[in-house]
C-alpha positions in Angstrom: 88.5 13.9 25.5 91.2 14.3 28.1 90.9 11.1 30.0 92.6 10.0 33.2 93.5 13.6 34.3 91.5 14.7 37.3 89.7 18.1 36.8 91.9 19.8 39.4 95.1 18.8 37.6 93.5 19.6 34.3 92.8 23.2 35.5 96.4 23.5 36.9 97.8 22.3 33.5 95.6 24.9 31.7 97.0 27.6 33.9 93.7 28.6 35.6 94.7 27.7 39.1 98.0 26.8 40.9 98.9 23.8 43.0 98.3 25.8 46.2 94.8 26.7 45.2 94.1 23.1 44.2 95.2 21.9 47.6 93.0 24.4 49.4 90.0 23.6 47.1 90.5 19.8 47.8 90.5 20.4 51.5 87.4 22.6 51.2 85.7 19.8 49.2 86.7 17.2 51.7 85.3 19.3 54.6 82.1 20.5 53.0 81.4 17.7 50.5 80.3 18.3 46.9 82.3 18.6 43.7 85.7 20.1 43.4 84.5 22.6 40.8 81.9 23.9 43.2 84.7 24.4 45.8 86.9 26.3 43.3 84.0 28.6 42.5 83.0 29.1 46.1 86.6 30.0 47.0 86.5 32.5 44.0 89.5 30.8 42.3 87.5 30.5 39.1 84.3 32.0 37.7 81.7 29.4 37.0 81.5 30.1 33.3 85.2 29.5 32.9 85.0 26.3 35.0 82.1 25.0 32.8 83.9 25.8 29.6 87.0 23.9 30.8 84.8 21.0 32.0 83.2 20.9 28.5 86.6 20.9 26.9 87.9 18.1 29.2 84.9 15.9 28.2 84.9 17.0 24.5 81.3 18.3 24.6 79.8 21.7 24.0 78.9 24.0 26.8 75.4 25.5 26.4 73.4 28.0 28.3 69.7 27.1 28.1 68.4 30.3 29.6 65.0 31.1 28.1 65.7 29.1 24.9 62.6 27.5 23.4 62.8 23.7 23.6 61.2 21.9 20.6 58.2 19.8 21.5 59.7 16.8 19.6 62.7 16.9 21.9 60.5 17.1 25.1 58.3 14.2 24.0 61.3 12.0 23.4 62.1 11.6 27.1 59.6 11.1 29.9 59.3 13.9 32.4 59.9 11.4 35.2 63.3 10.5 33.8 64.1 14.1 33.1 63.5 15.0 36.8 65.1 11.9 38.2 68.3 12.3 36.2 68.4 16.1 36.0 68.8 16.1 32.3 66.8 17.9 29.6 66.5 17.1 25.9 67.0 20.4 24.2 67.0 19.5 20.5 66.8 16.6 18.0 68.4 16.0 14.7 69.6 13.4 12.2 72.9 11.8 11.8 72.5 10.0 8.5 69.5 7.8 8.9 69.6 7.8 12.7 67.9 10.2 15.1 70.0 12.2 17.5 68.9 13.9 20.8 70.9 16.6 22.3 70.8 16.2 26.1 71.6 19.0 28.5 73.3 17.5 31.6 75.6 18.5 34.4 77.4 15.2 34.1 78.4 14.6 30.4 80.6 11.7 31.5 77.7 9.7 33.0 77.3 7.1 30.3 74.6 5.2 32.3 72.2 8.1 32.0 73.0 8.6 28.3 72.3 4.9 27.7 69.0 5.2 29.6 67.9 8.2 27.5 69.0 6.5 24.3 66.9 3.4 25.2 63.7 5.4 26.0 64.1 7.8 23.1 65.3 5.4 20.5 67.9 8.0 19.5 71.6 8.4 19.8 72.5 10.8 22.6 74.8 13.8 22.3 75.5 15.3 25.7 75.9 19.0 26.2 77.2 20.5 29.5 75.0 23.0 31.3 75.2 24.6 34.7 73.3 23.1 37.6 71.0 26.2 38.1 70.4 26.4 34.3 69.2 22.8 33.9 67.1 23.1 37.1 65.5 26.4 36.0 64.8 25.0 32.5 63.2 21.8 33.9 61.0 23.9 36.1 60.1 26.3 33.3 59.2 23.5 30.9 57.4 21.1 33.3 56.5 23.3 36.2 57.7 23.2 39.8 57.9 20.0 41.8 55.8 17.1 40.7 54.7 16.2 37.1 52.4 18.8 35.6 51.3 20.0 32.3 54.1 20.7 29.9 54.7 24.1 28.4 54.3 23.7 24.6 57.3 25.0 22.8 57.1 24.0 19.2 60.1 25.3 17.3 
């Protein structure tokens, strides 16, 4: 994990943007609000997939596209729908690490340790975050649980 380096400088160091583009994007972010990455994409300085791959590299986590992927029922049952919706995360798989269970958690904020701790507590499993796009996680949550409020869950046994 590359710690201490802001994402803008990380992208400059990687050669994806220059200092001038970073300055414009920071001004755009300050004026409009939101995240710097969103400003870089809106200004067309970076395509979103490249931004997400670089964010994943910065945080030492995989970048995953959920799309229409089937989510195993065991993963969905490990985390309450209310928590999934409140934190905008989605358990997409489970596994084993030795004798301990592991849950792979799709999130737009892999650096948010508080959410990971909360999911670990309710699931009783170690959490391995994977980075996903905002629209991807929102669409997957809607597909799995239905739009809006809590509803019947789509069964997706894998």
